C-alpha positions in Angstrom: 113.4 79.3 106.2 113.5 75.6 105.7 110.7 73.7 104.1 110.2 71.1 106.8 107.5 72.9 108.7 104.8 71.2 110.7 101.2 71.8 109.9 100.2 75.3 111.1 97.8 78.1 110.2 100.6 80.2 108.6 101.3 77.5 106.0 99.2 78.2 102.9 99.2 77.9 99.1 96.2 80.1 98.5 96.3 82.8 95.8 97.3 86.3 96.7 96.7 89.5 94.7 99.5 92.0 94.9 99.4 95.6 93.7 102.1 98.2 93.2 105.4 98.2 91.4 107.7 97.6 94.4 105.6 94.9 96.0 105.1 93.1 92.7 108.9 93.2 91.9 109.7 91.9 95.4 107.2 89.0 95.0 108.6 88.1 91.6 112.1 87.9 93.1 110.9 85.6 95.8 111.8 82.0 94.7 109.5 80.5 97.2 106.4 81.7 95.3 104.7 80.2 92.3 103.3 83.0 90.1 100.1 82.6 88.1 99.6 85.8 86.1 101.1 89.3 85.8 98.7 91.9 84.6 99.9 95.3 83.4 98.3 98.4 82.1 99.7 99.5 78.8 102.4 102.2 78.8 103.3 101.4 82.4 107.1 101.4 83.0 107.7 97.9 84.2 110.8 95.7 83.4 108.9 92.8 81.8 112.0 91.3 80.2 113.7 90.9 83.6 110.9 88.9 85.0 109.7 86.9 82.0 111.3 83.7 83.2 109.6 84.0 86.6 106.0 84.2 85.5 103.7 81.8 83.5 101.4 84.4 82.0 101.7 88.1 81.3 98.7 90.1 80.1 98.7 93.7 78.8 95.4 95.7 79.1 94.5 99.1 77.8 93.6 101.7 80.4 89.9 101.2 80.1 90.1 97.4 80.5 92.5 97.7 83.4 90.4 100.3 85.3 87.2 98.1 84.8 89.0 95.1 86.5 91.2 96.7 89.1 90.1 100.3 89.6 92.2 103.4 89.1 96.0 103.5 88.5 96.6 105.3 91.8 95.8 102.3 93.9 97.6 99.7 91.8 100.2 101.7 89.9 99.0 99.8 86.8 100.6 96.5 88.0 98.8 93.4 89.4 100.3 90.1 90.2 98.3 86.9 91.0 100.6 84.5 92.9 100.5 81.7 95.4 101.4 82.6 98.9 104.5 80.8 100.1 105.2 78.5 103.1 105.7 80.4 106.3 106.8 79.2 109.7 104.7 79.0 112.8 105.6 81.4 115.6 107.2 78.5 117.5 109.3 77.5 114.5 110.3 81.1 114.0 111.5 81.4 117.6 113.7 78.3 117.2 115.5 80.1 114.4 115.7 83.4 116.3 117.1 81.7 119.4 120.2 80.8 117.4 121.0 84.5 116.9 122.9 86.8 119.2 120.3 89.6 118.7 116.6 89.2 118.2 113.8 91.8 118.0 110.1 91.0 117.7 107.2 93.5 117.4 103.8 92.9 119.0 100.9 95.1 117.7 98.0 95.1 120.1 94.7 96.1 118.5 96.3 97.9 115.5 93.9 97.3 112.6 94.8 99.8 109.8 96.4 97.9 106.9 98.4 101.0 105.9 99.9 101.3 109.3 100.8 97.6 109.5 102.3 97.7 106.0 104.4 100.7 106.9 105.5 99.0 110.1 106.5 95.9 108.1 108.6 98.0 105.8 110.5 99.5 108.8 110.9 95.9 110.2 112.6 94.8 107.0 115.0 97.8 107.1 115.9 97.3 110.7 116.3 93.5 110.7 113.1 92.7 112.6 111.8 89.4 111.1 108.6 89.0 113.1 105.3 90.9 113.8 102.7 89.4 116.1 99.1 90.5 116.0 95.8 89.4 117.4 94.0 86.8 115.2 90.6 88.3 115.7 91.3 92.1 115.4 94.0 92.4 112.7 93.8 92.5 108.9 94.9 89.7 106.6 97.7 90.3 104.1 95.4 92.2 101.8 96.5 93.9 98.5 96.5 97.3 100.3 98.6 96.0 103.2 101.1 94.3 100.8 101.4 97.5 98.7 102.0 99.6 101.8 104.7 97.1 102.9 106.5 97.8 99.6 108.0 94.3 99.3 108.7 93.8 103.0 106.0 91.0 103.3 108.4 88.8 101.4 110.9 88.7 104.3 109.0 89.8 107.5 106.8 87.2 109.1 103.3 88.2 110.1 101.9 86.0 112.9 98.2 86.1 113.7 97.9 84.6 117.2 94.8 83.7 119.1 96.2 84.8 122.5 98.8 87.6 122.5 99.3 87.4 126.3 100.2 83.7 126.0 102.7 84.6 123.2 104.3 87.2 125.5 104.7 84.6 128.3 106.3 82.2 125.8 108.7 85.0 124.8 109.7 85.5 128.4 110.4 81.8 128.8 112.8 82.0 125.9 114.7 84.9 127.5 113.1 88.0 125.9 112.5 91.3 127.7 109.1 92.8 127.0 109.0 96.6 126.5 105.6 98.2 126.5 105.4 101.6 124.7 103.2 103.8 126.8 102.9 107.6 126.9 102.2 107.9 130.7 104.4 109.9 133.0 105.7 106.7 134.7 107.3 105.4 131.5 111.0 105.7 130.9 112.1 107.9 128.0 115.6 106.4 127.9 115.5 103.7 125.3 117.9 101.0 126.3 117.0 97.5 125.0 118.3 94.1 125.8 119.7 92.0 122.9 116.5 89.8 123.0 113.6 92.3 123.0 109.9 92.3 122.3 108.4 95.8 121.6 104.7 96.1 122.3 102.7 98.9 120.7 99.0 99.6 121.2 96.5 101.4 119.1 96.5 105.1 118.8 94.2 106.6 121.5 93.5 103.4 123.4 97.1 102.2 123.8 98.0 98.8 125.1 95.2 96.8 126.8 95.6 96.2 130.5 95.7 92.5 130.1 98.8 92.9 127.8 100.3 95.5 130.1 100.5 93.0 132.9 103.1 91.0 130.9 105.4 93.9 130.1 108.7 94.1 132.0 109.4 97.7 131.4 107.3 100.7 130.1 109.0 103.1 127.8 108.1 106.2 125.8 109.6 108.2 123.0 110.8 111.6 124.2 109.1 114.3 122.2 108.4 118.1 122.3 105.2 119.1 124.2 102.8 120.5 121.7 99.7 119.3 123.3 98.2 122.9 123.2 97.8 122.2 119.5 96.1 118.8 120.1 99.2 116.9 119.0 100.0 114.4 121.7 101.5 111.4 120.0 103.3 110.0 117.0 101.5 107.9 114.4 102.2 104.2 115.5 104.1 103.4 112.3 106.5 106.4 112.9 106.9 105.4 116.6 107.8 101.8 115.7 110.4 103.1 113.1 112.1 105.2 115.8 112.1 102.3 118.3 113.4 99.8 115.8 116.2 102.2 114.8 117.2 102.6 118.4 117.4 98.8 118.8 119.3 98.4 115.5 122.1 100.5 116.9 122.9 98.0 119.7 
């Protein structure tokens, strides 16, 4: 990403708090960040020497002090980084970069609000070369410590766009040559996953699915072929699992 970005809501230098060994390591390796403080619980296995030159201040706390400030080790893994968020492109600037590629995949998450799910989806995006996730500005979480931990470092390379109007974003994608695939479990949806090289995959929340307003902008409705075990009240995959399978199918193109 180049530094010459116009003013946009994704451009920020606010502080972020990042928990978890993998997420903190990834952030420390990101040269676009300016780090303020690394806080470690004593006896935690973390390669301090490797990252000493990347961080201004390193603080070691005993277990009692650490727990008082940040809660139990289970949620933080005994590692906390206070760092500035880095400059991120607007969606339009991101699309200009993507248009130069032979293949481009973008995820749109409609009304998915769980930070753990979004973090897991972000991790899959990083592994399957999807550099952009679009969510609704009003109904989606910020890049919170729990989301960043679930992403396990993927937030350093996957863009997270909070857009006011997802429908308008889909129309813009179409103008730029993308095909819009809506994942829907109805009987009318195709189970044969064949994607175009420029594809947008739309996933709705578990239970409610994609909103009707967003469905109107989908070119094709698809579903993942699964075993029928509805007699046991199992009728769908978790959305993070479903996106992983879909992204892998696209990655094989």
